[in-house]
C-alpha positions in Angstrom: 81.7 90.8 -83.2 78.9 89.7 -80.9 76.5 92.6 -80.2 73.6 90.9 -78.6 71.2 91.5 -81.6 69.5 88.7 -83.5 71.7 87.6 -86.5 70.1 88.2 -90.0 70.7 86.6 -93.3 73.3 88.2 -95.6 72.3 90.9 -98.1 70.8 89.6 -101.3 72.7 89.9 -104.5 71.1 90.7 -107.8 68.1 92.7 -108.8 65.3 90.1 -108.3 66.8 88.7 -105.1 67.2 92.2 -103.6 63.6 93.0 -104.6 62.3 89.8 -102.9 64.3 90.5 -99.8 63.1 94.1 -99.6 59.5 93.0 -100.0 59.8 90.5 -97.1 61.7 93.0 -94.9 58.9 95.6 -95.4 56.6 93.5 -93.3 59.1 92.8 -90.5 59.2 95.4 -87.8 62.9 95.0 -87.0 65.4 96.4 -89.5 68.1 94.5 -91.3 71.3 96.4 -90.6 75.0 95.9 -91.5 77.3 96.6 -88.5 80.9 97.3 -89.2 83.6 97.7 -86.6 86.9 99.6 -86.7 88.7 96.6 -88.2 86.3 96.5 -91.2 84.6 93.3 -90.0 80.9 93.3 -90.9 77.8 91.2 -90.1 74.1 91.6 -90.7 71.7 91.8 -87.8 68.1 92.6 -87.0 67.7 95.8 -85.0 64.6 97.2 -83.3 63.8 100.7 -84.6 65.0 103.7 -82.8 62.6 105.2 -80.2 60.5 108.1 -81.5 62.1 111.2 -80.1 60.5 114.5 -79.2 60.9 116.8 -82.3 62.2 119.6 -80.0 65.1 117.4 -78.8 65.9 116.6 -82.4 66.0 120.3 -83.3 68.4 120.9 -80.4 70.9 118.3 -81.9 71.7 120.9 -84.6 74.2 123.5 -83.7 74.2 127.1 -85.1 76.3 126.1 -88.1 74.0 123.2 -89.0 70.9 125.5 -88.7 72.5 128.2 -90.9 73.3 125.7 -93.7 69.9 124.1 -93.4 68.0 127.4 -93.6 70.0 128.7 -96.5 69.4 125.4 -98.4 65.7 125.5 -97.6 65.5 129.1 -98.8 67.2 128.3 -102.1 64.8 125.4 -102.7 61.9 127.6 -101.8 63.0 130.3 -104.2 63.5 127.7 -106.9 59.9 126.4 -106.3 58.4 129.9 -106.3 60.1 130.5 -109.7 58.5 127.3 -111.1 55.0 127.8 -109.7 54.9 131.4 -110.7 53.9 130.0 -114.1 51.8 127.0 -113.2 49.4 128.9 -110.9 48.9 131.6 -113.6 48.2 129.3 -116.6 44.8 131.0 -117.2 46.3 134.5 -117.1 49.0 133.5 -119.5 46.6 131.8 -121.9 44.7 135.1 -122.2 47.9 137.2 -122.5 49.4 135.1 -125.3 46.0 134.1 -126.7 46.8 130.4 -126.4 45.1 127.4 -125.0 45.9 126.2 -121.5 47.5 123.1 -123.0 49.7 125.4 -125.1 50.8 127.3 -122.1 51.6 124.1 -120.3 54.1 123.4 -123.0 56.4 125.8 -121.2 56.1 123.6 -118.1 57.0 120.6 -120.2 60.1 122.3 -121.6 61.2 123.5 -118.2 61.0 120.0 -116.7 62.7 118.4 -119.8 65.8 120.6 -119.5 66.1 120.4 -115.7 67.9 117.1 -115.9 70.7 118.7 -118.0 71.2 121.4 -115.4 71.2 118.8 -112.7 74.0 116.9 -114.4 76.1 120.0 -115.1 75.7 121.8 -111.8 75.6 118.7 -109.7 78.9 117.5 -111.0 80.3 121.0 -110.6 79.1 120.9 -107.0 80.8 117.6 -106.3 84.0 118.7 -108.1 84.4 122.3 -106.9 82.1 122.6 -103.9 78.4 123.5 -103.3 78.7 127.2 -102.9 79.6 128.9 -106.2 77.6 126.6 -108.6 74.5 127.3 -106.4 75.2 131.0 -106.4 75.5 131.1 -110.2 72.4 129.0 -110.6 70.2 131.4 -108.5 71.5 134.6 -110.0 70.9 133.4 -113.6 67.4 132.2 -112.5 66.6 135.7 -111.4 67.7 137.1 -114.7 65.7 134.6 -116.6 62.5 135.5 -114.6 63.0 139.1 -115.8 63.6 137.9 -119.4 60.3 136.0 -119.1 58.5 139.3 -118.3 59.9 140.9 -121.4 59.1 138.0 -123.8 57.0 139.8 -126.4 55.9 136.6 -128.3 54.9 133.1 -127.3 58.0 131.7 -129.0 60.3 134.0 -127.0 58.4 132.9 -123.9 59.0 129.2 -124.6 62.7 129.8 -125.4 63.3 131.7 -122.1 61.4 129.0 -120.1 63.5 126.3 -121.7 66.7 128.1 -120.5 65.0 128.6 -117.2 64.6 124.8 -116.8 68.3 124.3 -117.6 69.4 126.5 -114.7 66.6 125.5 -112.4 67.7 121.9 -112.5 71.0 122.6 -110.8 69.5 124.0 -107.5 67.9 120.9 -106.0 71.0 118.7 -105.6 73.3 121.4 -104.2 70.5 122.7 -101.9 69.7 119.2 -100.5 73.4 118.3 -100.0 74.1 121.6 -98.3 71.1 121.4 -96.0 71.4 117.8 -94.9 75.0 116.6 -95.1 75.8 117.9 -91.6 72.5 117.0 -89.9 72.8 114.5 -87.0 71.7 111.1 -88.0 68.7 111.0 -85.5 67.3 114.3 -86.9 67.6 113.5 -90.6 64.0 112.3 -91.1 62.5 115.3 -89.5 64.8 117.8 -91.3 64.3 116.0 -94.6 60.6 116.4 -94.3 60.9 120.1 -93.5 63.4 120.7 -96.4 61.3 119.0 -99.0 58.4 121.3 -98.1 60.4 124.2 -99.5 58.7 123.1 -102.7 55.2 123.5 -101.2 56.2 126.7 -99.4 57.3 128.1 -102.7 53.9 127.2 -104.1 52.1 128.9 -101.1 54.2 132.1 -101.5 53.6 132.2 -105.2 49.8 131.7 -104.6 49.9 134.4 -102.0 51.6 136.7 -104.5 49.0 135.8 -107.1 46.2 136.5 -104.6 47.7 139.9 -103.8 48.1 141.1 -107.4 44.5 140.1 -108.4 43.1 138.4 -111.4 43.8 140.9 -114.2 45.7 139.4 -117.1 48.8 141.6 -116.9 49.3 141.0 -113.2 51.3 137.8 -114.0 54.3 140.0 -114.6 54.3 141.2 -111.0 54.5 137.7 -109.6 57.5 137.1 -111.9 59.2 140.2 -110.5 58.8 138.9 -107.0 60.2 135.5 -108.1 63.3 137.2 -109.6 63.9 139.1 -106.3 63.7 135.9 -104.3 66.3 134.2 -106.6 68.7 137.1 -106.3 68.2 137.1 -102.5 68.9 133.4 -102.2 72.0 133.7 -104.3 73.4 136.6 -102.4 72.6 134.9 -99.1 74.6 131.9 -100.1 77.6 134.1 -100.9 77.7 135.1 -97.2 78.5 131.6 -95.9 81.5 129.3 -96.4 81.9 126.1 -98.4 80.9 122.7 -97.0 83.2 121.0 -94.4 84.6 118.4 -96.8 85.8 120.9 -99.3 87.2 123.2 -96.7 89.1 120.3 -95.1 90.5 119.2 -98.4 91.7 122.8 -99.1 93.2 123.1 -95.6 95.1 119.9 -96.1 96.6 121.2 -99.4 94.9 118.4 -101.3 94.5 118.9 -105.0 91.9 116.9 -106.8 92.7 116.7 -110.5 90.1 116.4 -113.2 91.5 113.0 -114.1 91.0 111.7 -110.5 87.4 113.1 -110.4 86.4 111.5 -113.7 88.2 108.2 -112.8 86.2 107.9 -109.5 83.0 108.9 -111.3 83.4 106.1 -113.8 84.1 103.6 -111.0 81.1 104.8 -109.1 78.9 104.3 -112.2 80.2 100.8 -112.7 79.4 100.0 -109.1 76.2 101.9 -108.6 74.4 101.7 -112.0 71.5 99.6 -110.6 71.0 102.2 -107.9 71.0 105.0 -110.5 68.3 103.3 -112.5 66.2 102.4 -109.4 66.3 106.0 -108.0 65.4 107.4 -111.4 62.4 105.1 -111.7 61.3 106.1 -108.2 61.6 109.8 -108.9 59.8 109.5 -112.2 56.8 108.1 -110.3 57.1 110.8 -107.6 57.3 113.6 -110.1 54.2 112.4 -112.0 52.6 112.1 -108.5 53.3 115.7 -107.6 52.9 117.5 -110.9 49.6 115.7 -111.8 48.1 116.7 -108.5 49.4 120.2 -108.1 50.3 122.0 -111.4 46.8 122.1 -112.7 45.0 122.4 -109.4 44.3 126.2 -109.6 43.1 125.7 -113.2 40.8 122.9 -111.9 39.1 125.0 -109.3 38.8 128.0 -111.6 37.5 126.2 -114.7 35.8 123.0 -113.4 34.5 124.3 -110.0 33.9 127.8 -111.3 35.5 129.6 -108.3 36.6 133.2 -108.6 40.3 133.9 -108.8 40.6 134.9 -105.1 38.7 131.8 -103.9 40.7 129.5 -106.1 44.0 131.0 -104.9 42.9 130.6 -101.2 42.0 126.9 -101.9 45.5 126.4 -103.5 47.2 128.1 -100.5 45.4 125.8 -98.0 46.1 122.7 -100.1 49.8 123.4 -100.0 49.7 124.3 -96.4 48.7 120.6 -96.0 51.8 119.7 -98.0 54.1 121.6 -95.6 52.5 120.0 -92.6 52.4 116.5 -94.1 55.9 116.5 -95.4 57.3 117.5 -92.0 55.2 115.0 -90.0 55.7 112.0 -92.2 59.4 112.8 -92.8 59.8 112.8 -89.0 57.9 109.5 -88.6 60.1 107.9 -91.2 63.0 107.9 -88.8 61.0 105.5 -86.7 58.9 103.4 -89.1 61.4 103.5 -91.9 61.8 105.4 -95.1 60.1 102.9 -97.4 57.2 102.1 -95.0 56.4 105.8 -94.6 56.4 106.3 -98.4 54.2 103.3 -99.1 51.6 104.0 -96.4 51.3 107.7 -97.3 51.0 107.0 -101.1 48.2 104.4 -100.5 46.2 106.6 -98.2 46.3 109.4 -100.8 44.7 107.0 -103.3 41.8 106.4 -100.9 41.2 110.2 -100.6 40.8 110.9 -104.3 36.9 111.0 -104.3 36.9 113.4 -101.4 39.4 115.5 -103.2 37.7 116.0 -106.6 33.9 115.9 -105.7 33.4 119.0 -103.5 32.1 122.1 -105.1 32.5 124.8 -102.5 35.7 126.7 -101.5 35.6 125.3 -98.0 35.1 121.7 -99.2 37.9 122.0 -101.8 40.2 123.6 -99.3 39.7 120.9 -96.7 40.0 118.0 -99.1 43.0 119.6 -100.8 44.7 120.0 -97.5 44.1 116.4 -96.5 45.3 114.8 -99.8 48.4 116.9 -100.1 49.2 116.1 -96.4 49.8 112.5 -97.7 51.1 113.3 -101.2 53.8 115.6 -100.0 54.1 113.5 -96.8 55.4 110.7 -99.0 57.6 113.2 -100.8 59.0 114.6 -97.5 61.0 111.4 -97.1 62.6 111.8 -100.5 65.6 114.2 -99.8 67.1 112.1 -97.0 66.2 108.7 -98.7 68.0 109.8 -101.9 71.0 111.1 -99.8 71.3 107.8 -98.0 71.1 105.8 -101.2 73.7 108.1 -102.9 77.4 107.2 -103.1 78.8 109.4 -100.3 81.1 111.5 -102.5 78.2 112.3 -105.0 75.5 113.6 -102.7 75.1 116.8 -104.9 75.0 115.2 -108.4 73.3 111.9 -107.5 70.1 113.1 -105.8 69.8 116.0 -108.2 70.2 113.8 -111.3 67.8 111.2 -110.1 65.2 113.9 -109.2 65.6 115.8 -112.4 65.8 112.9 -114.8 62.6 111.7 -113.2 61.3 115.3 -113.9 62.4 115.0 -117.5 60.5 111.7 -118.0 57.4 113.1 -116.2 57.7 116.5 -117.9 54.5 116.0 -120.0 52.4 115.4 -116.8 50.8 118.9 -116.8 50.3 118.9 -120.5 48.7 115.5 -120.5 46.4 116.5 -117.7 45.4 119.7 -119.6 45.0 117.9 -122.9 42.8 115.1 -121.6 40.8 117.5 -119.4 40.0 119.8 -122.3 38.9 116.9 -124.5 36.8 115.1 -121.9 34.1 117.4 -120.6 31.9 117.1 -117.5 28.9 119.0 -116.1 29.6 121.5 -113.4 27.5 122.4 -110.4 25.8 125.2 -112.4 24.9 122.8 -115.2 27.5 124.1 -117.6 29.8 121.8 -119.6 33.4 122.3 -118.3 36.8 120.7 -118.7 37.1 117.4 -116.9 40.1 118.2 -114.7 38.8 116.4 -111.6 38.5 112.8 -113.0 41.7 113.3 -115.0 43.8 114.4 -112.0 42.2 111.7 -109.8 43.1 108.9 -112.2 46.6 110.3 -112.7 47.2 110.5 -109.0 46.1 106.9 -108.3 48.3 105.4 -111.1 51.4 107.3 -109.9 50.7 106.6 -106.2 50.5 102.8 -106.9 53.7 103.0 -108.9 55.5 104.7 -106.0 54.2 102.2 -103.5 55.3 99.2 -105.6 58.7 100.7 -106.4 59.5 101.7 -102.8 58.3 98.3 -101.5 60.7 96.5 -103.8 63.7 98.8 -103.4 66.6 99.3 -101.0 66.9 101.4 -97.9 70.0 102.7 -96.1 68.5 104.5 -93.2 71.2 105.7 -90.8 74.0 105.5 -93.3 77.2 107.4 -92.3 78.3 109.9 -94.8 79.3 113.0 -92.8 83.0 112.2 -93.1 83.0 111.4 -96.8 85.6 113.1 -98.8 85.0 115.0 -102.1 84.7 113.1 -105.4 88.1 112.4 -106.8 89.8 112.3 -103.4 88.8 108.6 -102.8 90.9 107.1 -105.6 93.6 104.8 -104.2 96.6 104.3 -106.4 99.1 101.7 -105.2 100.8 99.1 -107.3 98.1 99.7 -110.0 95.3 99.0 -107.6 92.3 101.3 -107.7 89.8 101.2 -104.9 86.9 103.2 -103.4 86.0 102.2 -99.9 82.4 101.6 -98.9 82.0 104.8 -96.8 83.9 107.1 -99.2 87.2 107.2 -97.2 90.7 106.5 -98.5 92.4 103.4 -97.3 96.1 103.8 -96.3 98.5 101.2 -97.5 101.6 102.5 -95.7 100.3 103.5 -92.3 98.7 100.6 -90.4 97.6 102.5 -87.3 94.2 101.3 -86.0 91.5 103.8 -86.6 89.5 105.2 -83.7 86.9 102.6 -82.8 83.6 103.3 -84.5 80.6 101.2 -85.3 78.4 102.1 -88.2 75.1 100.7 -89.0 73.1 100.8 -92.2 69.6 99.5 -92.9 69.3 97.8 -96.3 
């Protein structure tokens, strides 16, 4: 199997050995890859990174079908984010409407994030079992109905109950949207498209902030923003209805293949036995990432309203510009991750964001806050922009709907008190504002929270695995990879089914995976 590349040592076995190898590999420019030929023979080699390609040429690699699936997945994720941020950017309005503290209102955010993991488990497994399409459609339609129910919540208890249900259904969107958008992307374009896709979250924030700016600062105007959110969810669900199921499920149906519930759960159990360490690692990584995002974004509008004493219009404009930086940073750093590596891109962006904290929390004018917010979120969401494809590449091929969604949403569940913690600490630790008034200490609280979570991300990513360039486009649905022959059960490494009776040589193919 000579290929002309420099041989590398074998992959480490065990948690500590893998962490040590990953740390050492982080500082070596060449990548450790596993090369497998058509006969199943493998060896580990050092490979120079791919050349950085013109983004336009990467866009051209996607055909019309790829673009349709990507745009629909992006729109669904954007609508999901708009639904969530419709609450977080209107915390002050809602506190006046329900006559509660801002910490009390943020309880709704905590409940939403807590229950998202349940939705991710249910709808992610449904997506892997029955296809991406209808679970996503059901999710989005119910989300639209729950936004309307929020508007008609007469009491604070009703409001909390509806937002809890909202979190349950919101959790199912991410995994299906990411799988739909990225599973057919050409390998070379994955980093760029992942960065763009993740910024559906920031785009949802920007659109929600624009809606908030448009309706004004009166207390009852929060309901108008929720009506808009409901319309976007309905539109995303109806749009998904217009396009077919993913290739792997259509191929299985065309072949007359029936996947029983027993086969599905049998493969799921085998996957968990094999991949439990990866499940725990991705959950830890996403816990840090969700603390990172929620502690720096969810209370930002409250921060500039209360601590910096900006008017509602000025605070909303600053929030919009901050998340414009998110959109740009996620796309740029996601694109660069295809060249420098997923882990390196995450680590560098997270550490740079730490250095920018003073410049982020100290300005007092709208222009200063807008510029510093844009810059820090360029790197915060820049690191996050690598997450969709990084999780997809780390996922077992047949579980690219449930695995990323569960890791993301369990991380959300663990980090769910982030906004509530920031609000509670800020309201109990006061600082002096520019005008000399005593105000809530949102700036120092958010700054400390960001630094802690950014360091956690950098350490976790530096010690973890990477499978950049992993081949999963031809993976078969979960349950179709069970091999029953003479009481032998096997799942192949790339998610395909071995054939014990036909020994024809497969079409030559070389696959490489960074680890």
